[in-house]
C-alpha atoms as an extended CHARMM CRD file, in Angstrom:
* protein
*
       291  EXT
         1         1  UNK       CA            -43.2730000000      255.3490000000      158.2430000000  PROA      1               0.0000000000
         2         2  UNK       CA            -40.6560000000      252.7410000000      157.3750000000  PROA      2               0.0000000000
         3         3  UNK       CA            -43.2000000000      250.4450000000      155.7560000000  PROA      3               0.0000000000
         4         4  UNK       CA            -44.6650000000      253.3050000000      153.7340000000  PROA      4               0.0000000000
         5         5  UNK       CA            -41.2610000000      254.4070000000      152.5400000000  PROA      5               0.0000000000
         6         6  UNK       CA            -40.1540000000      250.9110000000      151.6010000000  PROA      6               0.0000000000
         7         7  UNK       CA            -43.3980000000      250.3870000000      149.7070000000  PROA      7               0.0000000000
         8         8  UNK       CA            -42.7200000000      253.5350000000      147.7090000000  PROA      8               0.0000000000
         9         9  UNK       CA            -39.2170000000      252.4240000000      146.7550000000  PROA      9               0.0000000000
        10        10  UNK       CA            -38.7630000000      251.5020000000      143.1080000000  PROA      10              0.0000000000
        11        11  UNK       CA            -35.1360000000      250.9820000000      142.1330000000  PROA      11              0.0000000000
        12        12  UNK       CA            -34.4520000000      250.1410000000      138.4870000000  PROA      12              0.0000000000
        13        13  UNK       CA            -35.4920000000      246.6120000000      137.6000000000  PROA      13              0.0000000000
        14        14  UNK       CA            -32.0750000000      245.8030000000      136.1340000000  PROA      14              0.0000000000
        15        15  UNK       CA            -28.8370000000      246.8720000000      137.7890000000  PROA      15              0.0000000000
        16        16  UNK       CA            -25.3900000000      246.3650000000      136.2250000000  PROA      16              0.0000000000
        17        17  UNK       CA            -23.3310000000      243.7290000000      138.0180000000  PROA      17              0.0000000000
        18        18  UNK       CA            -19.8630000000      244.7420000000      136.9610000000  PROA      18              0.0000000000
        19        19  UNK       CA            -16.7100000000      245.2940000000      139.0030000000  PROA      19              0.0000000000
        20        20  UNK       CA            -17.3730000000      247.9140000000      141.6610000000  PROA      20              0.0000000000
        21        21  UNK       CA            -21.0300000000      248.3340000000      140.6620000000  PROA      21              0.0000000000
        22        22  UNK       CA            -23.8740000000      247.0050000000      142.8500000000  PROA      22              0.0000000000
        23        23  UNK       CA            -23.0670000000      244.1100000000      145.1480000000  PROA      23              0.0000000000
        24        24  UNK       CA            -26.6400000000      242.8120000000      145.1470000000  PROA      24              0.0000000000
        25        25  UNK       CA            -27.4210000000      244.2810000000      148.5490000000  PROA      25              0.0000000000
        26        26  UNK       CA            -28.8420000000      247.6290000000      149.6040000000  PROA      26              0.0000000000
        27        27  UNK       CA            -28.1430000000      247.4010000000      153.3120000000  PROA      27              0.0000000000
        28        28  UNK       CA            -26.6290000000      250.3850000000      155.0700000000  PROA      28              0.0000000000
        29        29  UNK       CA            -23.0700000000      249.1380000000      154.5460000000  PROA      29              0.0000000000
        30        30  UNK       CA            -23.4520000000      249.2620000000      150.7590000000  PROA      30              0.0000000000
        31        31  UNK       CA            -25.1230000000      252.6100000000      150.1980000000  PROA      31              0.0000000000
        32        32  UNK       CA            -22.1360000000      253.7260000000      148.0900000000  PROA      32              0.0000000000
        33        33  UNK       CA            -23.5040000000      251.3690000000      145.4340000000  PROA      33              0.0000000000
        34        34  UNK       CA            -26.2940000000      253.8890000000      144.8760000000  PROA      34              0.0000000000
        35        35  UNK       CA            -23.8500000000      256.6840000000      144.2090000000  PROA      35              0.0000000000
        36        36  UNK       CA            -22.0530000000      254.4950000000      141.6740000000  PROA      36              0.0000000000
        37        37  UNK       CA            -25.3440000000      253.6230000000      139.9810000000  PROA      37              0.0000000000
        38        38  UNK       CA            -26.3910000000      257.2600000000      139.7950000000  PROA      38              0.0000000000
        39        39  UNK       CA            -23.0380000000      258.1770000000      138.2790000000  PROA      39              0.0000000000
        40        40  UNK       CA            -23.3430000000      255.3310000000      135.7480000000  PROA      40              0.0000000000
        41        41  UNK       CA            -26.8520000000      256.2340000000      134.5790000000  PROA      41              0.0000000000
        42        42  UNK       CA            -25.9770000000      259.9240000000      134.4570000000  PROA      42              0.0000000000
        43        43  UNK       CA            -23.1130000000      259.1030000000      132.0820000000  PROA      43              0.0000000000
        44        44  UNK       CA            -25.4140000000      256.8490000000      130.0670000000  PROA      44              0.0000000000
        45        45  UNK       CA            -27.8360000000      259.8110000000      129.8090000000  PROA      45              0.0000000000
        46        46  UNK       CA            -30.6720000000      257.6360000000      131.1060000000  PROA      46              0.0000000000
        47        47  UNK       CA            -32.3030000000      260.3790000000      133.1450000000  PROA      47              0.0000000000
        48        48  UNK       CA            -35.4300000000      258.4220000000      134.0580000000  PROA      48              0.0000000000
        49        49  UNK       CA            -33.4820000000      255.5610000000      135.6270000000  PROA      49              0.0000000000
        50        50  UNK       CA            -31.0750000000      258.0290000000      137.2120000000  PROA      50              0.0000000000
        51        51  UNK       CA            -34.0290000000      259.7180000000      138.9470000000  PROA      51              0.0000000000
        52        52  UNK       CA            -35.3280000000      256.3410000000      140.0820000000  PROA      52              0.0000000000
        53        53  UNK       CA            -31.9360000000      255.4510000000      141.5590000000  PROA      53              0.0000000000
        54        54  UNK       CA            -31.7390000000      258.8290000000      143.3290000000  PROA      54              0.0000000000
        55        55  UNK       CA            -35.2200000000      258.2840000000      144.7830000000  PROA      55              0.0000000000
        56        56  UNK       CA            -34.2150000000      254.8200000000      146.0060000000  PROA      56              0.0000000000
        57        57  UNK       CA            -31.0870000000      256.3060000000      147.5650000000  PROA      57              0.0000000000
        58        58  UNK       CA            -33.3310000000      258.8220000000      149.3110000000  PROA      58              0.0000000000
        59        59  UNK       CA            -35.4690000000      256.0140000000      150.7390000000  PROA      59              0.0000000000
        60        60  UNK       CA            -32.4750000000      254.2150000000      152.2050000000  PROA      60              0.0000000000
        61        61  UNK       CA            -30.9610000000      257.4560000000      153.4730000000  PROA      61              0.0000000000
        62        62  UNK       CA            -34.2000000000      258.1530000000      155.3600000000  PROA      62              0.0000000000
        63        63  UNK       CA            -34.2760000000      254.6320000000      156.7920000000  PROA      63              0.0000000000
        64        64  UNK       CA            -30.6920000000      255.2500000000      157.9060000000  PROA      64              0.0000000000
        65        65  UNK       CA            -31.8800000000      258.3110000000      159.8450000000  PROA      65              0.0000000000
        66        66  UNK       CA            -30.6420000000      261.2190000000      157.7120000000  PROA      66              0.0000000000
        67        67  UNK       CA            -33.9350000000      262.9160000000      156.9300000000  PROA      67              0.0000000000
        68        68  UNK       CA            -32.5230000000      266.1710000000      155.6070000000  PROA      68              0.0000000000
        69        69  UNK       CA            -30.2770000000      264.4180000000      153.1120000000  PROA      69              0.0000000000
        70        70  UNK       CA            -33.1750000000      262.2140000000      152.0130000000  PROA      70              0.0000000000
        71        71  UNK       CA            -35.2140000000      265.3590000000      151.2910000000  PROA      71              0.0000000000
        72        72  UNK       CA            -32.3610000000      266.7090000000      149.1880000000  PROA      72              0.0000000000
        73        73  UNK       CA            -32.2560000000      263.4810000000      147.1940000000  PROA      73              0.0000000000
        74        74  UNK       CA            -36.0350000000      263.4170000000      146.6760000000  PROA      74              0.0000000000
        75        75  UNK       CA            -35.8870000000      267.0410000000      145.5010000000  PROA      75              0.0000000000
        76        76  UNK       CA            -33.1420000000      266.1350000000      143.0410000000  PROA      76              0.0000000000
        77        77  UNK       CA            -35.1850000000      263.2190000000      141.6970000000  PROA      77              0.0000000000
        78        78  UNK       CA            -38.2750000000      265.4360000000      141.5070000000  PROA      78              0.0000000000
        79        79  UNK       CA            -36.4310000000      268.0500000000      139.4350000000  PROA      79              0.0000000000
        80        80  UNK       CA            -35.4340000000      265.3970000000      136.8810000000  PROA      80              0.0000000000
        81        81  UNK       CA            -38.8800000000      263.7860000000      136.7430000000  PROA      81              0.0000000000
        82        82  UNK       CA            -40.5630000000      267.1900000000      136.3730000000  PROA      82              0.0000000000
        83        83  UNK       CA            -38.3110000000      267.9920000000      133.4200000000  PROA      83              0.0000000000
        84        84  UNK       CA            -39.1390000000      264.6130000000      131.8690000000  PROA      84              0.0000000000
        85        85  UNK       CA            -42.8710000000      265.1220000000      132.6310000000  PROA      85              0.0000000000
        86        86  UNK       CA            -42.7760000000      261.7020000000      134.2920000000  PROA      86              0.0000000000
        87        87  UNK       CA            -45.9840000000      262.2860000000      136.2570000000  PROA      87              0.0000000000
        88        88  UNK       CA            -46.1410000000      258.9110000000      138.0120000000  PROA      88              0.0000000000
        89        89  UNK       CA            -42.6970000000      259.3890000000      139.5360000000  PROA      89              0.0000000000
        90        90  UNK       CA            -43.3590000000      263.0640000000      140.2750000000  PROA      90              0.0000000000
        91        91  UNK       CA            -46.2280000000      261.8390000000      142.4630000000  PROA      91              0.0000000000
        92        92  UNK       CA            -43.9650000000      259.2400000000      144.0920000000  PROA      92              0.0000000000
        93        93  UNK       CA            -41.3200000000      261.8780000000      144.8750000000  PROA      93              0.0000000000
        94        94  UNK       CA            -43.9390000000      264.1420000000      146.4540000000  PROA      94              0.0000000000
        95        95  UNK       CA            -45.3230000000      261.2530000000      148.5200000000  PROA      95              0.0000000000
        96        96  UNK       CA            -41.9460000000      260.4100000000      150.0100000000  PROA      96              0.0000000000
        97        97  UNK       CA            -41.2010000000      264.0620000000      150.7710000000  PROA      97              0.0000000000
        98        98  UNK       CA            -44.5940000000      264.4520000000      152.4260000000  PROA      98              0.0000000000
        99        99  UNK       CA            -43.9710000000      261.4200000000      154.6540000000  PROA      99              0.0000000000
       100       100  UNK       CA            -40.5500000000      262.6750000000      155.6940000000  PROA      100             0.0000000000
       101       101  UNK       CA            -41.8820000000      266.1360000000      156.6040000000  PROA      101             0.0000000000
       102       102  UNK       CA            -44.7250000000      264.5300000000      158.5800000000  PROA      102             0.0000000000
       103       103  UNK       CA            -42.2780000000      262.2480000000      160.4040000000  PROA      103             0.0000000000
       104       104  UNK       CA            -40.1090000000      265.2570000000      161.2770000000  PROA      104             0.0000000000
       105       105  UNK       CA            -43.1380000000      267.1190000000      162.6370000000  PROA      105             0.0000000000
       106       106  UNK       CA            -42.9680000000      269.7220000000      159.8930000000  PROA      106             0.0000000000
       107       107  UNK       CA            -46.7080000000      269.6620000000      159.3360000000  PROA      107             0.0000000000
       108       108  UNK       CA            -46.8450000000      272.9270000000      157.4260000000  PROA      108             0.0000000000
       109       109  UNK       CA            -44.7240000000      271.5740000000      154.5820000000  PROA      109             0.0000000000
       110       110  UNK       CA            -46.3090000000      268.1230000000      154.8520000000  PROA      110             0.0000000000
       111       111  UNK       CA            -49.7970000000      269.5840000000      154.3560000000  PROA      111             0.0000000000
       112       112  UNK       CA            -48.5280000000      271.8410000000      151.5670000000  PROA      112             0.0000000000
       113       113  UNK       CA            -47.1110000000      268.8030000000      149.7510000000  PROA      113             0.0000000000
       114       114  UNK       CA            -50.3320000000      266.9180000000      150.4690000000  PROA      114             0.0000000000
       115       115  UNK       CA            -52.4270000000      269.6030000000      148.7920000000  PROA      115             0.0000000000
       116       116  UNK       CA            -50.0850000000      269.5090000000      145.7840000000  PROA      116             0.0000000000
       117       117  UNK       CA            -50.4300000000      265.7200000000      145.6950000000  PROA      117             0.0000000000
       118       118  UNK       CA            -54.2190000000      265.9540000000      145.7070000000  PROA      118             0.0000000000
       119       119  UNK       CA            -54.0750000000      268.2500000000      142.6730000000  PROA      119             0.0000000000
       120       120  UNK       CA            -51.5420000000      266.0360000000      140.8660000000  PROA      120             0.0000000000
       121       121  UNK       CA            -53.5430000000      262.8820000000      141.6090000000  PROA      121             0.0000000000
       122       122  UNK       CA            -56.8110000000      264.4200000000      140.4350000000  PROA      122             0.0000000000
       123       123  UNK       CA            -55.2500000000      265.6940000000      137.2140000000  PROA      123             0.0000000000
       124       124  UNK       CA            -53.6570000000      262.3380000000      136.4350000000  PROA      124             0.0000000000
       125       125  UNK       CA            -56.7320000000      260.4000000000      137.6640000000  PROA      125             0.0000000000
       126       126  UNK       CA            -54.5110000000      258.4340000000      140.0500000000  PROA      126             0.0000000000
       127       127  UNK       CA            -57.0950000000      257.3160000000      142.5960000000  PROA      127             0.0000000000
       128       128  UNK       CA            -54.6300000000      255.1720000000      144.5400000000  PROA      128             0.0000000000
       129       129  UNK       CA            -52.3570000000      258.1490000000      145.1780000000  PROA      129             0.0000000000
       130       130  UNK       CA            -55.3760000000      260.3240000000      145.9290000000  PROA      130             0.0000000000
       131       131  UNK       CA            -56.6820000000      257.9450000000      148.6000000000  PROA      131             0.0000000000
       132       132  UNK       CA            -53.2340000000      257.5130000000      150.1550000000  PROA      132             0.0000000000
       133       133  UNK       CA            -52.8260000000      261.2840000000      150.3440000000  PROA      133             0.0000000000
       134       134  UNK       CA            -56.2070000000      261.7490000000      152.0030000000  PROA      134             0.0000000000
       135       135  UNK       CA            -55.2420000000      259.1660000000      154.6350000000  PROA      135             0.0000000000
       136       136  UNK       CA            -51.8770000000      260.7500000000      155.3420000000  PROA      136             0.0000000000
       137       137  UNK       CA            -53.4290000000      264.2090000000      155.5740000000  PROA      137             0.0000000000
       138       138  UNK       CA            -55.9740000000      262.7820000000      158.0070000000  PROA      138             0.0000000000
       139       139  UNK       CA            -53.1590000000      261.4140000000      160.1660000000  PROA      139             0.0000000000
       140       140  UNK       CA            -51.4850000000      264.8120000000      160.1880000000  PROA      140             0.0000000000
       141       141  UNK       CA            -54.7210000000      266.6150000000      161.0810000000  PROA      141             0.0000000000
       142       142  UNK       CA            -55.3240000000      264.1500000000      163.9250000000  PROA      142             0.0000000000
       143       143  UNK       CA            -51.8300000000      264.8020000000      165.2890000000  PROA      143             0.0000000000
       144       144  UNK       CA            -52.7040000000      268.5330000000      165.2250000000  PROA      144             0.0000000000
       145       145  UNK       CA            -55.9830000000      267.8730000000      167.0790000000  PROA      145             0.0000000000
       146       146  UNK       CA            -57.8640000000      268.9680000000      163.9790000000  PROA      146             0.0000000000
       147       147  UNK       CA            -60.1940000000      266.0320000000      164.4840000000  PROA      147             0.0000000000
       148       148  UNK       CA            -63.1620000000      267.1520000000      162.3980000000  PROA      148             0.0000000000
       149       149  UNK       CA            -61.1920000000      267.7400000000      159.2130000000  PROA      149             0.0000000000
       150       150  UNK       CA            -59.3270000000      264.4730000000      159.7970000000  PROA      150             0.0000000000
       151       151  UNK       CA            -62.6200000000      262.6100000000      160.1300000000  PROA      151             0.0000000000
       152       152  UNK       CA            -64.1440000000      264.2310000000      157.0280000000  PROA      152             0.0000000000
       153       153  UNK       CA            -61.1550000000      263.3410000000      154.8530000000  PROA      153             0.0000000000
       154       154  UNK       CA            -61.5900000000      259.6600000000      155.6640000000  PROA      154             0.0000000000
       155       155  UNK       CA            -65.3850000000      259.4170000000      155.8100000000  PROA      155             0.0000000000
       156       156  UNK       CA            -66.1520000000      261.5610000000      152.7620000000  PROA      156             0.0000000000
       157       157  UNK       CA            -63.0450000000      261.0900000000      150.6190000000  PROA      157             0.0000000000
       158       158  UNK       CA            -60.7230000000      258.1570000000      151.3160000000  PROA      158             0.0000000000
       159       159  UNK       CA            -63.1720000000      255.4680000000      152.4430000000  PROA      159             0.0000000000
       160       160  UNK       CA            -65.7080000000      255.8260000000      149.5800000000  PROA      160             0.0000000000
       161       161  UNK       CA            -62.8260000000      255.9110000000      147.0980000000  PROA      161             0.0000000000
       162       162  UNK       CA            -61.0860000000      252.8370000000      148.4760000000  PROA      162             0.0000000000
       163       163  UNK       CA            -64.0800000000      250.6950000000      149.3810000000  PROA      163             0.0000000000
       164       164  UNK       CA            -66.3860000000      251.3300000000      146.4440000000  PROA      164             0.0000000000
       165       165  UNK       CA            -64.3930000000      252.7530000000      143.5230000000  PROA      165             0.0000000000
       166       166  UNK       CA            -61.1310000000      250.8410000000      143.9670000000  PROA      166             0.0000000000
       167       167  UNK       CA            -62.5370000000      247.8260000000      145.8110000000  PROA      167             0.0000000000
       168       168  UNK       CA            -59.4320000000      247.9870000000      147.9830000000  PROA      168             0.0000000000
       169       169  UNK       CA            -60.3290000000      246.1790000000      151.1990000000  PROA      169             0.0000000000
       170       170  UNK       CA            -56.8750000000      246.6460000000      152.7580000000  PROA      170             0.0000000000
       171       171  UNK       CA            -57.2530000000      250.3680000000      152.0850000000  PROA      171             0.0000000000
       172       172  UNK       CA            -60.6870000000      250.2970000000      153.7130000000  PROA      172             0.0000000000
       173       173  UNK       CA            -59.1710000000      248.6290000000      156.7760000000  PROA      173             0.0000000000
       174       174  UNK       CA            -56.6560000000      251.4890000000      156.9720000000  PROA      174             0.0000000000
       175       175  UNK       CA            -59.5740000000      253.9150000000      156.8760000000  PROA      175             0.0000000000
       176       176  UNK       CA            -61.3270000000      252.1560000000      159.7640000000  PROA      176             0.0000000000
       177       177  UNK       CA            -58.0770000000      252.1560000000      161.7290000000  PROA      177             0.0000000000
       178       178  UNK       CA            -57.5160000000      255.8610000000      161.0740000000  PROA      178             0.0000000000
       179       179  UNK       CA            -61.0490000000      256.7550000000      162.1360000000  PROA      179             0.0000000000
       180       180  UNK       CA            -60.6410000000      254.6540000000      165.2850000000  PROA      180             0.0000000000
       181       181  UNK       CA            -57.3310000000      256.3440000000      166.0820000000  PROA      181             0.0000000000
       182       182  UNK       CA            -58.9720000000      259.7320000000      165.5890000000  PROA      182             0.0000000000
       183       183  UNK       CA            -61.7210000000      258.8960000000      168.0890000000  PROA      183             0.0000000000
       184       184  UNK       CA            -59.2920000000      257.2810000000      170.5260000000  PROA      184             0.0000000000
       185       185  UNK       CA            -57.2120000000      260.4760000000      170.4720000000  PROA      185             0.0000000000
       186       186  UNK       CA            -60.3610000000      262.3150000000      171.5840000000  PROA      186             0.0000000000
       187       187  UNK       CA            -61.0620000000      259.6680000000      174.2620000000  PROA      187             0.0000000000
       188       188  UNK       CA            -64.2440000000      258.7530000000      172.4150000000  PROA      188             0.0000000000
       189       189  UNK       CA            -63.6190000000      255.1170000000      173.2290000000  PROA      189             0.0000000000
       190       190  UNK       CA            -66.9750000000      253.6490000000      172.2080000000  PROA      190             0.0000000000
       191       191  UNK       CA            -66.6130000000      254.9660000000      168.6540000000  PROA      191             0.0000000000
       192       192  UNK       CA            -62.9460000000      253.9570000000      168.5410000000  PROA      192             0.0000000000
       193       193  UNK       CA            -63.8560000000      250.4260000000      169.5870000000  PROA      193             0.0000000000
       194       194  UNK       CA            -66.6210000000      250.2320000000      166.9770000000  PROA      194             0.0000000000
       195       195  UNK       CA            -64.2880000000      251.1350000000      164.1120000000  PROA      195             0.0000000000
       196       196  UNK       CA            -61.5510000000      248.7750000000      165.3000000000  PROA      196             0.0000000000
       197       197  UNK       CA            -64.1990000000      246.0420000000      165.3470000000  PROA      197             0.0000000000
       198       198  UNK       CA            -65.1350000000      246.9300000000      161.7520000000  PROA      198             0.0000000000
       199       199  UNK       CA            -61.4460000000      246.7340000000      160.8600000000  PROA      199             0.0000000000
       200       200  UNK       CA            -61.2070000000      243.3280000000      162.5220000000  PROA      200             0.0000000000
       201       201  UNK       CA            -64.3480000000      241.9790000000      160.8390000000  PROA      201             0.0000000000
       202       202  UNK       CA            -63.2150000000      243.0690000000      157.3790000000  PROA      202             0.0000000000
       203       203  UNK       CA            -59.7210000000      241.6670000000      157.9730000000  PROA      203             0.0000000000
       204       204  UNK       CA            -61.2230000000      238.3060000000      158.9560000000  PROA      204             0.0000000000
       205       205  UNK       CA            -63.5530000000      238.3890000000      155.9430000000  PROA      205             0.0000000000
       206       206  UNK       CA            -60.6440000000      238.7080000000      153.5120000000  PROA      206             0.0000000000
       207       207  UNK       CA            -58.3170000000      236.5100000000      155.5720000000  PROA      207             0.0000000000
       208       208  UNK       CA            -55.6310000000      239.1530000000      156.0750000000  PROA      208             0.0000000000
       209       209  UNK       CA            -53.7840000000      237.8730000000      159.1510000000  PROA      209             0.0000000000
       210       210  UNK       CA            -51.5900000000      240.9010000000      159.7970000000  PROA      210             0.0000000000
       211       211  UNK       CA            -54.5890000000      243.2480000000      159.7870000000  PROA      211             0.0000000000
       212       212  UNK       CA            -56.4250000000      240.8840000000      162.1570000000  PROA      212             0.0000000000
       213       213  UNK       CA            -53.4720000000      241.0280000000      164.5520000000  PROA      213             0.0000000000
       214       214  UNK       CA            -53.1820000000      244.8150000000      164.3250000000  PROA      214             0.0000000000
       215       215  UNK       CA            -56.8940000000      245.3250000000      164.9540000000  PROA      215             0.0000000000
       216       216  UNK       CA            -56.7990000000      242.9880000000      167.9730000000  PROA      216             0.0000000000
       217       217  UNK       CA            -53.8690000000      244.9220000000      169.4500000000  PROA      217             0.0000000000
       218       218  UNK       CA            -55.6570000000      248.2220000000      168.8380000000  PROA      218             0.0000000000
       219       219  UNK       CA            -58.8800000000      246.8920000000      170.3410000000  PROA      219             0.0000000000
       220       220  UNK       CA            -56.9580000000      245.7440000000      173.3960000000  PROA      220             0.0000000000
       221       221  UNK       CA            -55.4120000000      249.1920000000      173.7920000000  PROA      221             0.0000000000
       222       222  UNK       CA            -58.8560000000      250.8050000000      173.8120000000  PROA      222             0.0000000000
       223       223  UNK       CA            -60.0710000000      248.2950000000      176.4080000000  PROA      223             0.0000000000
       224       224  UNK       CA            -56.9580000000      248.9190000000      178.5030000000  PROA      224             0.0000000000
       225       225  UNK       CA            -57.6700000000      252.6560000000      178.3590000000  PROA      225             0.0000000000
       226       226  UNK       CA            -61.0960000000      252.0820000000      179.9380000000  PROA      226             0.0000000000
       227       227  UNK       CA            -59.8950000000      249.4090000000      182.3910000000  PROA      227             0.0000000000
       228       228  UNK       CA            -61.3910000000      246.3020000000      180.7470000000  PROA      228             0.0000000000
       229       229  UNK       CA            -58.2670000000      244.3010000000      181.5680000000  PROA      229             0.0000000000
       230       230  UNK       CA            -59.6100000000      240.7730000000      181.0640000000  PROA      230             0.0000000000
       231       231  UNK       CA            -61.2890000000      241.5880000000      177.7430000000  PROA      231             0.0000000000
       232       232  UNK       CA            -58.0870000000      243.2660000000      176.5860000000  PROA      232             0.0000000000
       233       233  UNK       CA            -56.1080000000      240.1810000000      177.6040000000  PROA      233             0.0000000000
       234       234  UNK       CA            -58.3770000000      237.9680000000      175.4890000000  PROA      234             0.0000000000
       235       235  UNK       CA            -57.6510000000      240.1030000000      172.4150000000  PROA      235             0.0000000000
       236       236  UNK       CA            -53.9110000000      240.2140000000      173.0690000000  PROA      236             0.0000000000
       237       237  UNK       CA            -53.7010000000      236.4580000000      173.5900000000  PROA      237             0.0000000000
       238       238  UNK       CA            -55.4050000000      235.8410000000      170.2370000000  PROA      238             0.0000000000
       239       239  UNK       CA            -53.0740000000      238.3720000000      168.6170000000  PROA      239             0.0000000000
       240       240  UNK       CA            -50.1290000000      236.5410000000      170.1980000000  PROA      240             0.0000000000
       241       241  UNK       CA            -51.2260000000      233.1840000000      168.7880000000  PROA      241             0.0000000000
       242       242  UNK       CA            -51.6120000000      234.5890000000      165.2820000000  PROA      242             0.0000000000
       243       243  UNK       CA            -48.3080000000      236.4530000000      165.4950000000  PROA      243             0.0000000000
       244       244  UNK       CA            -46.4260000000      233.3240000000      166.5660000000  PROA      244             0.0000000000
       245       245  UNK       CA            -48.0890000000      231.3080000000      163.8120000000  PROA      245             0.0000000000
       246       246  UNK       CA            -47.2540000000      233.9080000000      161.1350000000  PROA      246             0.0000000000
       247       247  UNK       CA            -43.9000000000      234.9880000000      162.6270000000  PROA      247             0.0000000000
       248       248  UNK       CA            -44.8930000000      238.6320000000      163.0620000000  PROA      248             0.0000000000
       249       249  UNK       CA            -41.8520000000      239.5490000000      165.1460000000  PROA      249             0.0000000000
       250       250  UNK       CA            -42.4930000000      243.2770000000      165.3260000000  PROA      250             0.0000000000
       251       251  UNK       CA            -46.0660000000      242.7730000000      166.5580000000  PROA      251             0.0000000000
       252       252  UNK       CA            -44.8560000000      240.2310000000      169.1400000000  PROA      252             0.0000000000
       253       253  UNK       CA            -42.6530000000      242.8790000000      170.7440000000  PROA      253             0.0000000000
       254       254  UNK       CA            -45.6690000000      245.1040000000      171.3630000000  PROA      254             0.0000000000
       255       255  UNK       CA            -47.7870000000      242.1370000000      172.4320000000  PROA      255             0.0000000000
       256       256  UNK       CA            -45.2800000000      241.0160000000      175.0760000000  PROA      256             0.0000000000
       257       257  UNK       CA            -45.1260000000      244.5500000000      176.4550000000  PROA      257             0.0000000000
       258       258  UNK       CA            -48.9310000000      244.6200000000      176.6530000000  PROA      258             0.0000000000
       259       259  UNK       CA            -48.9760000000      241.1900000000      178.3420000000  PROA      259             0.0000000000
       260       260  UNK       CA            -46.5250000000      242.4640000000      180.9590000000  PROA      260             0.0000000000
       261       261  UNK       CA            -48.9410000000      245.2860000000      181.8180000000  PROA      261             0.0000000000
       262       262  UNK       CA            -52.1150000000      243.2210000000      181.5810000000  PROA      262             0.0000000000
       263       263  UNK       CA            -50.9190000000      240.3190000000      183.7350000000  PROA      263             0.0000000000
       264       264  UNK       CA            -49.6840000000      242.8660000000      186.2700000000  PROA      264             0.0000000000
       265       265  UNK       CA            -53.0900000000      244.5670000000      186.3980000000  PROA      265             0.0000000000
       266       266  UNK       CA            -54.7580000000      241.1660000000      186.8330000000  PROA      266             0.0000000000
       267       267  UNK       CA            -52.3700000000      240.1570000000      189.6290000000  PROA      267             0.0000000000
       268       268  UNK       CA            -50.5430000000      237.3660000000      187.7870000000  PROA      268             0.0000000000
       269       269  UNK       CA            -47.0050000000      238.4930000000      188.6680000000  PROA      269             0.0000000000
       270       270  UNK       CA            -45.2230000000      235.3740000000      187.4080000000  PROA      270             0.0000000000
       271       271  UNK       CA            -46.8010000000      235.7030000000      183.9580000000  PROA      271             0.0000000000
       272       272  UNK       CA            -46.1110000000      239.4450000000      184.0050000000  PROA      272             0.0000000000
       273       273  UNK       CA            -42.4010000000      238.9560000000      184.7780000000  PROA      273             0.0000000000
       274       274  UNK       CA            -42.0990000000      236.2730000000      182.0850000000  PROA      274             0.0000000000
       275       275  UNK       CA            -43.7310000000      238.5770000000      179.5060000000  PROA      275             0.0000000000
       276       276  UNK       CA            -41.2860000000      241.3460000000      180.4640000000  PROA      276             0.0000000000
       277       277  UNK       CA            -38.2970000000      239.0380000000      179.9560000000  PROA      277             0.0000000000
       278       278  UNK       CA            -39.6770000000      237.9120000000      176.5900000000  PROA      278             0.0000000000
       279       279  UNK       CA            -40.2990000000      241.5230000000      175.5810000000  PROA      279             0.0000000000
       280       280  UNK       CA            -36.7060000000      242.5280000000      176.3530000000  PROA      280             0.0000000000
       281       281  UNK       CA            -35.3210000000      239.5170000000      174.4970000000  PROA      281             0.0000000000
       282       282  UNK       CA            -37.4640000000      240.1220000000      171.3980000000  PROA      282             0.0000000000
       283       283  UNK       CA            -36.6320000000      243.8290000000      171.4340000000  PROA      283             0.0000000000
       284       284  UNK       CA            -32.8970000000      243.1180000000      171.5200000000  PROA      284             0.0000000000
       285       285  UNK       CA            -33.2060000000      240.5560000000      168.7250000000  PROA      285             0.0000000000
       286       286  UNK       CA            -35.1630000000      243.0040000000      166.5830000000  PROA      286             0.0000000000
       287       287  UNK       CA            -32.7640000000      245.8830000000      167.1920000000  PROA      287             0.0000000000
       288       288  UNK       CA            -29.8580000000      243.5810000000      166.3170000000  PROA      288             0.0000000000
       289       289  UNK       CA            -31.5350000000      242.5280000000      163.0680000000  PROA      289             0.0000000000
       290       290  UNK       CA            -31.9580000000      246.1130000000      161.8170000000  PROA      290             0.0000000000
       291       291  UNK       CA            -28.4400000000      247.3320000000      162.6420000000  PROA      291             0.0000000000
């Protein structure tokens, strides 16, 4: 969810850099800068930028762990944008609220917001938002074991829209991954493997390294689920090489954990213990970097 939220963040392009206003950083220790910015733009009667600043504050509040307060901030931004008839930002506010409700497990409100988003996206002919909403709804339906509806949303709605109409190959990869996850959740491992392979092939075709790594990890997890330990190890080792080359630290944490299990299953205890040590070290470094 963090990546999705950060991608939806859109603070004003120009912030004042005067005494006591905006230090140039939006880390957790400087969140008060947002409150000062909101106050400034409210006094300047720039309601559009005020709403944008409130939305950005909501993003960082969510990333800081206060989901209820983030929802309050998104609602406040939504009220302003609705009054201004700023449809693009109304959609953005709804998207962030939908993701927060889904993250909190409040699927009723998440689906309700999703249905509203579908209507808003269709009316404004925003196909990007429409496809994103279909994918998120599919994820929610999968988590509710509503596998058929989840599958239909991707196969009949999101994938044709992204692959053919928008020519969005990264979006298509997300569709393949979602379909694979749906089938994996049902223990339909052959179908899950097939869609992760499609994801991998498309990622290689467009040269998108992070998607290649993610598909290799997912493929390995399917093979681990059916006991194909050596084949899973081959995928994880390739994912490890690409992650080291591209400095994908988050993926490396998961990879080292998988290597610990895989080497253990294959009887290589020295390699397994080394992978466990590396996993713990990387995990601590990552947790320290996001404090």
